[in-house]
N, C-alpha and C positions, 0 to 999 in steps of 0.2 A: 421638865419640860414633856412627863407622863399622861398629861388628859390636853381633848382638843376640843373648842370651843366647835359646834356645830352654826354653832345662833352667828357669832362673829369670823366664823370662819381662821383660828389659830391655832395652834401651838400653847399650853396656858401649866402649869405647876398645880400640887394640891391642893396649893392652900390661895388659889383664884377662883374655886364656884362656890366660896362663902365671904369670898369680899367683893372686886371688879366685876366678875361674868356669875353673883349671885341674880337664882335662878332662871339660867341658859342651860342652852338644851346640850349637859357636856358627857363625853364620854372616854374612855380608856385613848390614849393614841394605839396600840397595838387594833383594836376593836374597830377603829377611825383605817385603818388604814387594807385591817383584814375588808372590808366594806366599800371597799374605790377600789380595793385590790380586784375585786368581782366587778363591778366597774368596769372597770378599765379590762377584762378578760372578754367582756362584753362586748366592746369600744373596736379591743384590735379583732374580735373574728367576723364583726362589722365590718370594719376596713380589711378585713383577710379575703371577705366574700364581693368584696367595693369588687375587688383588685382584681379576683376572678372572671366577673362579667367582666368587667373593661374589658381585660383581653380578652376575652372573648365575644366583647363587641368589637375588641380591636384587629381581628379576626376574621369578622364575618365582614369589619369593612373592607379589610385586605380581598376580602373575596371580590367586596365587591369591585372594587378597582382596577381586580383581573378581568372580570366582568365586562365593568366599562371599556377597557386599553384593549377588551377582544373582540368586544361589537366592533368599537369603532372599527381596530383593521380590519375585522369581517367586511361592516357599512363602506372602504374607501377601497378593498379589494377586490370587494361589484361591484361597484360603481365603478371603477377603472377600464373592468370586462366591459358592463354595458357602454361604461360611451365607446369602446373604443371597437367594441358590437356596431355603434352610432355612426363613428363617423367608416369604417368601414365601410355600411353602407349605403352610405351618401357619398364616397368615390365610387362605388359599385352601381350607383345609380349614375355617377354622375361621367363617367365611362360610353356607362347601357349607350346613355342619351347621344353624346359624344358622335359613340360606333354608329349609332341610327342616322344622325344626323351628316355622318358622312357617309352613310353609303347611302343612304337619301338623293343625298346630292350629286355623287354620280350616278345614280340614273335618272335623276333628273337633265343633269348635262349631255349625259349619251345621246340624253328622246330628243332633246333641241338641238342634239348640235349632228343626229340624224337626219335633220331633220333640215339643216344649216346646208350640208352639202348633194343633197336631194333640191333641195332652190337653186345650190349654186350650175350643178350638173341643170337643170330647166333653164336659168340664164344662159346659160354657154354654149344648149343646143341650140333655141330660141335666140344669140348672137350669131350660128351661125347658120340660122332657118332664115337673120334677115337679111345674113349678107349677098344669099344664096337667089334668094327674092328679088336683091338689087338685081344682083349681074338679067338675070333675065328682065327689066325691065330697062333691059337699055340696052338686047336683044334686036336688029334692025329685019333682022327674018319673021315675016304672022309668020310662015310655018312652024318655023323649028321654037317659037312662042306659047303655039297653041300646042304642039306636042309635049314639052320640059311643062307646060304651066300645070298638069292635074297632080304628079305629083312632086312640086315642088308647095304645092298653096294647102297640102295640109299638114295639121298641126296636132302633135304628136298627145297626148291627155296634160293636164297641170293638173298641178300637184295642187287637191283640198287646201282651198284659203279655211277653211273652218279648221282647220293641223297649227295652223300659221298663224294664227288668231294670238293678238298679244293680251299675255292675264297679267291680273292686279302687282305691279311690283309689293306681294308679298306672299314672299315661298313660307319667308318658316320668322316669320313672326308670328306666332300662336304659339311655337314650343316655346319663345322665351314668356309668349306672356302667363302660358300653362306652366311654367317653372319660377317664374315670382311669386302664382295664387302658389306651390306649395310652399317657397318660400317665407311667404305673406302668412299665411296656417304655422309652420311651423316657428316660427315668432310666437302669430296666437299659444301653441302648446306652450312651447319653452315657457316664458312668461307665463304664467299659470303654475306648470307647475315646479319651474323657481320658487314660486314663492312656499308653495308648500314643500319642495327639497326642504329651503329655510327654516319655517316652519316646523317640520318635523325632528329637526336637525333641536334647532331652540327650546325645543319643544318639553328635550329629554331633562331638565330638569323637575321642568315639572311631575319627571313620577319620582323621582326621585325625593322629593317633599313633602312635606305635608300639603293635601288640597287644602288652597283657603277655601272662607265662610265665601258664601253665597251677597254677593251684594244685599244692602240693603237700602239705604239711602238713592235718590239721584248723582248725589259728589261720589257717590262709590258706583253709580252706573256706570258717571263718567270715566271715571280711571279706564274700563276699557272701548274708549268712545271708537268707532272705523269711519271713518269719508266712503261713503258707498255715493257710485257713477258710475253709469245705467250706460249700455254698452249698444253702441246704433247698431249691432249687427243682429239684436236679435229685437229688439222692436218693430211693433205692429207699425205699414206706412198710415196708418189713422191715429201716427204718436208724436206729436214733435217734440225733441228734449232741446232743453237751452238754460241757462244758470247756470254755464260747462256743465251738463250735462248730468246736471241730478234733477229736475224738473221734465216733468214728463203732457205736457196740455193733449186735451184732444183734441180731434181740428174735425172739421167739418170735411164729408166721405159728400166729395164729386162724381155727377150723373155722369159726365163725361172726362176722359184724362183726357190730357192732354200728351201727345206725344211727349216722354220720354227719350232723352242722349242717351246712346250706347252704354254709357259708364253708368246710370244710375237707372234703366231697366236694371242691368248685370246687380249695384246694389243692394232695390230690392228686391229681386230676388235669391236676395244671399238663405244658403241651408239652413244659417242658423235665428229667424226669421220666422217672427207669430204670424202665423197666418189666416187663424181661426178665430182665435183671442188677443186687444187692446192688451199686450200684455208690456211688459221687460225684465228683463233680470237683468243684474249688475254683473259691469267687469271684473270683478273682484273676486275672489273664490276664499270661500268664510272658514277657520278653521279658530281652534283653542276660545276664547267667550269675544263676544264684540255683543258692541253696546250699539244702534241709531235709533233713529229719531227720523217719523213723514208724517209732511205736515201737508192735510187734504183740502179738499173741495170737491165736492159733489155727491150726487150721487149714492154711488155707487163705487170703492175706491178696497181692490184685497190689498194690504198688505202683509207679506207670501216672503218662506222662506222656499226654496227646488236646489234637487240635483243638476246641475247642467245641462243634464240626458234629458231631461223633461223634455219628451213632446214639444216639438211648437205647430207641427198640424194633425186634422182628422178628426173625432171626434171630440164632444166639450169634453171629456172626461180624464180623455186621454193627454189636454195641452193646458182643461184653466187651470189656475192654481186652488187647491184644494179639492181636487173631483178626484185624486192620483194615489197612491202612494208615495209619489216622487213630493208633494210640495207637500206645504202645511200653509193654510193661509186665514187672518182673521179678515172676517169680510166686515166690513164700518159703513153702514149705515147715518144716515142723520139721523133717525129716532134707536136703530136697535146695533147688536152685535152679531155675527156669529161664526162658529170659530168650526174649519171648515176640514175636511182631513180623510182622502181616498170614498171622498164625496156621499161622507157623512157628515154632518152638522151637530154642533151643536151651541145652546138658544148658552149667549155672555150678557150679562146683567152691569152694570159697573158707569161712572157718570160716565154724560157725552163732553165728547171734544176731540176739535181737526184735530192733535197729535195725542203719535202713535209711537210709543217707547216700544223700540224687540230689542229683550236682553238672549244671546242663544250662546252655552258652552256646549259647543262638538264635542269636548270629551265627554262631556258626566251627563250626556244629549238630551241637556234641559233649555226650553226655547221660549219665552215666557214674555209676554206680552202686555200693553200700561199702558192706563190712560193720564196721558201729560198736560195736568194742568196748572193749576196753583200748588197740586201738591200733586204724588206719581200715586197713582191706584191701579193695583194686580187686574188685570183681565180675565189673562185663560196663561192657563200653564201648565206645559205639556210634558212628559217624561218621558226618553225613546233611546233608542238608539241611532243614531244617525253612518250609515255603510261610505256619505264619499264627503265630498269637501260640499258645502252648501254656497247657492248663489241669495243673496236679497234680490225680491222681484215684487211690482209693482203694476196689479191689473186694474180696470176699468170696467163694471154688469150699472146693468140699466143708467148705462150714460146719457153726459149732452158735453151738445161742443162747449171747450169754457173749461171742463170740468178737469182740472191737474190733481197731480199727487209731488208733490217734492223731498227727496234724503235735506235734513237741517241742518248744517254748521251745527253743534256743540258742542262745548265749551263745557 
């Protein structure tokens, strides 16, 4: 069996090529071994190279594990320090408020007690005077009466009645109200920032993995759908929110506003409220990949995203969606679309629809607007860099009472 049949891949004898393996590709076993030996060496070289490559990969991954652990440990340590500082700051503020309250309490109590002592002294003096006058009134000697009357009838100066006027029983209620306001604002900030913190933690896997492709179909977009609600504190007073704060409706402007309750007036003056423009922002801060849809009815509706620190009042360019570098807006009319950013507009062509889809990839800096009907058509796409979390926004321009815009529940 010193021959090898390559056709049948088996060892054969010298007689086989003229019989069973006639016409086959045959060589000596030694020659075949030499050929296969060369292939084997090449295979071994490839395997050894792959081993080296994988060892390098293992080392890189080990370094990445160490980097992840180091980064996580440092973040945990830094976070602990920051939260400790916040707790200390709150403890200090609590102590300061308590100390100032007690100090003011002592001052007010001293003032009242001082006045109380003056009044009690005056009462004692008046009682003494009354007794003397009573005794004088019983004097039978006319001359004696007339002689003593001038000295006894004169009254000392009375305490100023304005200084003892009873004040409303609301000495320190304003302090409670102010502290409550701080608590509410702090809760709002913590709620918003907590979402961002959790998002930052969970986004680590995005950094370690290959970027996902941009969605192509509506089904793909719906994987990133977010339920958006409107923040009443930001809504212009002419906007009525309904449907669980998902819908905004333009109300009629009254010529004379009725007198409102104190709490309502305070609410209307909330610093987050838009006063110049008929606009409202979402409660949610948007990072990562998000998709939502807006159903509109009206002459002109802004479907927008904006940084939370966009101006609430002032000139149109300061606070209107798309009029500044803090907001991006698709202006939707019945006959046309326009995209606005930093007070520069771009005409947008596309099928008219009452529903607009918005896709945001915050990390990649992608913002896209789509016309939604039986099909999904791209209207405008922005490639930029977002430096802060974004809020979804709705705005009304050249509008009429009854115009609406609503964040849809999509599945």
